[in-house]
C-alpha positions as CSV (number, residue, x, y, z in Angstrom):
1,M,-33.7,-83.6,46.1
2,N,-31.3,-86.1,44.6
3,E,-29.8,-85.9,41.1
4,L,-32.3,-88.2,39.4
5,L,-35.4,-86.5,41.0
6,L,-34.0,-83.1,40.0
7,A,-33.5,-84.2,36.4
8,M,-37.0,-85.6,36.2
9,A,-38.4,-82.4,37.6
10,M,-36.6,-80.4,35.0
11,M,-37.9,-82.6,32.2
12,L,-41.5,-82.3,33.4
13,A,-41.1,-78.5,33.6
14,V,-40.6,-78.3,29.8
15,G,-42.7,-81.3,28.8
16,S,-41.7,-84.9,29.1
17,A,-43.5,-86.3,26.1
18,T,-41.2,-88.0,23.6
19,P,-41.0,-85.8,20.5
20,Q,-42.1,-87.2,17.2
21,R,-39.5,-88.5,14.8
22,L,-37.2,-89.6,17.7
23,T,-36.2,-93.1,18.5
24,I,-34.9,-94.2,21.9
25,H,-33.2,-97.5,22.7
26,H,-32.7,-98.4,26.3
27,D,-30.3,-100.7,28.2
28,I,-28.0,-101.8,25.3
29,A,-25.0,-103.8,26.6
30,Y,-21.7,-102.4,25.4
31,T,-19.7,-105.3,26.9
32,A,-20.2,-109.0,27.0
33,S,-21.0,-108.7,30.7
34,H,-24.5,-108.8,32.0
35,D,-23.8,-105.9,34.4
36,A,-26.5,-103.3,34.2
37,R,-23.9,-100.7,34.8
38,Q,-22.3,-101.5,31.5
39,T,-25.3,-100.6,29.3
40,L,-26.2,-97.4,27.4
41,D,-29.2,-95.6,26.0
42,V,-29.4,-94.2,22.5
43,Y,-31.3,-91.2,21.4
44,A,-31.5,-90.8,17.6
45,P,-33.4,-88.7,15.1
46,A,-35.7,-91.0,13.1
47,D,-34.3,-91.8,9.7
48,A,-30.9,-90.3,10.7
49,E,-28.2,-90.9,8.1
50,G,-24.6,-89.8,8.6
51,A,-25.5,-87.8,11.7
52,P,-22.9,-86.5,14.2
53,L,-22.4,-88.8,17.2
54,L,-22.1,-87.7,20.8
55,V,-21.3,-90.0,23.8
56,F,-22.4,-88.1,26.9
57,I,-21.3,-89.5,30.3
58,H,-23.4,-88.8,33.4
59,G,-22.0,-87.2,36.6
60,G,-22.1,-88.3,40.2
61,G,-18.6,-88.2,41.5
62,L,-17.9,-91.8,40.3
63,L,-20.0,-92.8,43.3
64,F,-23.6,-92.5,42.0
65,G,-25.6,-91.3,39.0
66,D,-27.3,-93.0,36.1
67,K,-27.7,-92.7,32.3
68,A,-31.4,-91.8,32.9
69,L,-30.1,-88.4,34.1
70,V,-29.0,-87.7,30.5
71,A,-32.5,-88.3,28.9
72,H,-33.2,-84.5,28.6
73,V,-29.9,-84.0,26.9
74,G,-30.3,-87.0,24.5
75,Q,-33.8,-85.9,23.5
76,R,-32.8,-82.3,22.9
77,L,-29.7,-83.3,20.8
78,A,-31.7,-85.8,18.8
79,R,-34.2,-83.1,17.9
80,E,-31.1,-81.2,16.7
81,G,-30.1,-84.1,14.4
82,I,-27.4,-85.6,16.6
83,V,-27.3,-89.2,17.7
84,T,-26.6,-89.3,21.4
85,M,-25.4,-92.3,23.4
86,A,-25.6,-92.2,27.2
87,P,-23.6,-94.9,29.0
88,N,-23.7,-96.1,32.6
89,H,-20.4,-97.1,34.1
90,R,-19.6,-99.1,37.3
91,L,-19.4,-97.1,40.5
92,S,-17.4,-96.9,43.6
93,P,-17.3,-98.4,46.2
94,A,-18.1,-101.6,44.2
95,V,-15.1,-100.8,41.9
96,S,-12.1,-98.4,41.9
97,H,-10.1,-96.7,39.3
98,P,-9.4,-97.7,36.5
99,S,-12.8,-99.4,36.2
100,H,-14.7,-96.2,35.6
101,I,-12.5,-95.1,32.7
102,E,-12.3,-98.6,31.3
103,D,-16.1,-98.6,31.1
104,A,-16.2,-95.2,29.5
105,A,-13.6,-96.3,26.9
106,A,-15.6,-99.5,26.2
107,A,-18.7,-97.5,25.6
108,V,-17.0,-95.2,23.2
109,A,-15.4,-98.2,21.3
110,W,-18.9,-99.7,21.1
111,A,-20.3,-96.5,19.8
112,L,-17.7,-96.3,17.1
113,K,-18.5,-99.8,16.0
114,N,-22.2,-99.5,16.0
115,A,-22.8,-95.9,15.1
116,S,-24.2,-96.6,11.6
117,T,-26.9,-98.9,13.1
118,F,-28.5,-95.7,14.5
119,G,-27.8,-93.4,11.6
120,A,-24.6,-91.8,12.9
121,D,-21.3,-91.3,11.2
122,P,-18.5,-92.7,13.5
123,R,-16.1,-90.2,11.9
124,R,-18.2,-87.4,13.6
125,L,-17.7,-88.5,17.2
126,I,-17.6,-86.1,20.2
127,V,-17.4,-87.1,23.8
128,A,-18.9,-85.1,26.6
129,G,-20.1,-85.3,30.2
130,H,-21.0,-83.5,33.3
131,S,-18.9,-83.3,36.5
132,S,-17.2,-86.7,36.9
133,G,-18.6,-87.5,33.5
134,G,-16.7,-84.5,32.2
135,Y,-13.6,-85.9,34.0
136,L,-13.9,-89.2,32.2
137,A,-14.5,-87.5,28.8
138,A,-11.4,-85.4,29.3
139,L,-9.3,-88.5,30.4
140,L,-10.4,-90.3,27.2
141,A,-9.3,-87.3,25.2
142,T,-5.9,-86.9,26.9
143,D,-4.7,-90.3,27.8
144,A,-4.7,-92.4,24.7
145,R,-4.1,-95.7,26.6
146,W,-7.7,-96.2,27.6
147,L,-9.3,-96.1,24.2
148,A,-6.4,-98.2,22.8
149,A,-7.0,-100.9,25.4
150,A,-10.7,-100.9,24.3
151,G,-9.8,-101.4,20.7
152,A,-10.3,-97.8,19.6
153,D,-8.1,-94.8,18.8
154,R,-8.1,-91.4,20.5
155,Q,-7.5,-89.8,17.1
156,R,-11.1,-90.8,16.1
157,L,-12.4,-88.2,18.6
158,R,-13.3,-85.0,16.9
159,G,-13.6,-83.2,20.2
160,A,-14.4,-83.4,23.9
161,A,-16.7,-81.2,25.9
162,P,-16.4,-81.5,29.7
163,I,-19.1,-79.6,31.6
164,S,-18.0,-78.5,35.1
165,G,-15.4,-81.2,35.0
166,F,-12.2,-81.7,37.0
167,F,-8.7,-82.5,35.7
168,H,-6.3,-82.8,38.6
169,V,-7.1,-85.8,40.7
170,P,-4.6,-85.0,43.5
171,R,-6.5,-81.8,44.2
172,L,-9.6,-83.6,45.3
173,A,-8.7,-87.3,46.0
174,T,-8.3,-86.7,49.7
175,E,-11.9,-85.4,49.9
176,R,-13.3,-88.5,48.2
177,P,-13.7,-92.1,49.6
178,K,-10.6,-94.1,49.1
179,S,-12.6,-96.6,47.0
180,V,-12.6,-94.1,44.1
181,W,-8.8,-93.7,43.3
182,G,-7.1,-95.5,46.2
183,E,-4.3,-94.0,48.3
184,D,-1.4,-94.1,45.9
185,R,-0.5,-90.5,44.9
186,E,1.3,-91.7,41.8
187,I,-2.0,-93.4,40.7
188,W,-3.8,-90.1,41.4
189,E,-1.4,-88.3,39.1
190,Q,-1.7,-90.8,36.3
191,A,-5.5,-90.7,36.6
192,S,-5.5,-87.0,35.9
193,P,-6.3,-85.6,32.4
194,A,-3.9,-82.7,33.1
195,A,-1.0,-85.2,33.4
196,H,-1.5,-86.4,29.8
197,I,-1.8,-83.3,27.7
198,D,0.0,-83.4,24.3
199,P,-0.4,-81.7,21.0
200,K,-2.6,-84.5,19.7
201,V,-5.4,-83.8,22.3
202,P,-8.6,-83.1,20.2
203,P,-10.3,-79.8,20.4
204,M,-11.9,-79.1,23.8
205,L,-14.9,-77.1,24.9
206,L,-14.7,-76.4,28.6
207,L,-17.9,-75.2,30.2
208,Y,-18.2,-74.3,33.9
209,A,-20.8,-72.3,35.9
210,D,-20.4,-68.9,37.4
211,G,-21.9,-70.5,40.5
212,D,-19.4,-73.4,40.5
213,D,-17.1,-73.3,43.6
214,D,-13.8,-71.6,43.2
215,A,-11.9,-74.8,43.1
216,R,-13.9,-76.1,40.1
217,K,-13.5,-72.8,38.3
218,A,-9.7,-73.0,38.8
219,E,-9.7,-76.6,37.5
220,N,-11.2,-75.4,34.2
221,I,-9.1,-72.2,33.9
222,D,-5.8,-74.1,34.7
223,F,-6.6,-76.9,32.3
224,A,-7.3,-74.5,29.4
225,A,-4.0,-72.8,30.1
226,A,-2.2,-76.1,30.1
227,L,-3.8,-77.1,26.8
228,R,-2.7,-73.8,25.2
229,K,0.9,-74.2,26.6
230,A,1.1,-77.7,25.1
231,G,0.1,-76.4,21.6
232,T,-3.2,-78.2,21.3
233,A,-6.0,-76.9,19.2
234,E,-7.2,-73.7,20.9
235,P,-9.6,-74.7,23.7
236,R,-12.9,-72.8,24.1
237,L,-13.4,-71.9,27.8
238,I,-16.8,-70.5,28.8
239,E,-18.1,-69.4,32.2
240,V,-21.8,-69.9,31.9
241,R,-23.9,-67.2,33.5
242,R,-26.6,-67.7,36.1
243,R,-25.9,-71.4,36.6
244,D,-24.4,-73.5,39.4
245,H,-22.9,-77.0,39.4
246,R,-26.2,-78.7,39.0
247,T,-28.2,-76.3,36.9
248,I,-25.6,-76.0,34.2
249,F,-26.5,-79.7,33.4
250,H,-30.1,-79.8,34.3
251,T,-31.1,-76.9,32.1
252,L,-29.4,-78.1,28.9
253,N,-32.8,-78.8,27.3
254,L,-34.3,-75.3,28.0
255,P,-34.8,-73.0,25.0
256,D,-31.8,-70.7,24.3
257,D,-29.7,-72.4,27.1
258,E,-26.1,-70.9,26.8
259,S,-24.4,-74.2,27.5
260,M,-26.5,-76.2,25.0
261,Q,-25.9,-73.6,22.3
262,A,-22.2,-73.7,22.9
263,L,-22.2,-77.5,22.8
264,L,-24.2,-77.5,19.5
265,D,-21.9,-74.9,18.0
266,F,-18.9,-77.1,19.0
267,I,-20.4,-80.2,17.5
268,V,-21.2,-78.5,14.2
269,T,-17.8,-76.8,14.0
270,H,-15.8,-80.0,14.6
271,T,-17.9,-82.5,12.6
272,A,-19.0,-80.5,9.5
273,D,-15.8,-80.7,7.5
274,L,-16.3,-84.3,6.3
275,P,-17.8,-85.3,2.9
């Protein structure tokens, strides 16, 4: 079963009807392009005002995936009072790095400019994502160049929450098609969130599954250690029980899900200290 079909199955398992007092906006362009891969969906509580804002980036290895995969997350978070924006981004092999991160940065810049339209407070912005989406969220939080190029500022991020993400491109670039990051090892290094850690990195929530492979577990453990060594805000590192690389994402809408509770706690903790 592919990623999209699995996500749809999980939504049906808990009820797919759109909850009352929830507004959903599909296929909003976040650039001047007419490219469908540069659009996003918005999930907002009806009558929201000054709500926290989450940009959640889908996974798929930068090769596949779609914002539709995030529907169950957006609906759950909107029911919790959080405006959620789920962007697409261009995919390899049609494009290569840095197109993926450029799109992610453009989507976040658009979210900051348009947050109030949907009842969100742009001062309460968190970025998150699953797998490659977690990688992109982490790169936005560590390498300030990408948001700056999109007309935004990394310091406007209140936090970042990669879920089963990766942070050292050289460790896996040889296993991916060359269309993703190319063949230049210097570019691989510069494309790595771990290469750009400094004390100004916003607070990080790092979630990974006890069923993730050993390499993915090591990615998260090593990245958390590097954040601590650099003197950033103390990262929260959680190994989520009874989950694997897919289910840690696809079960986020289930009642009492450990990953969702950790994400909600993180959002509240890092967005509640504003007037």
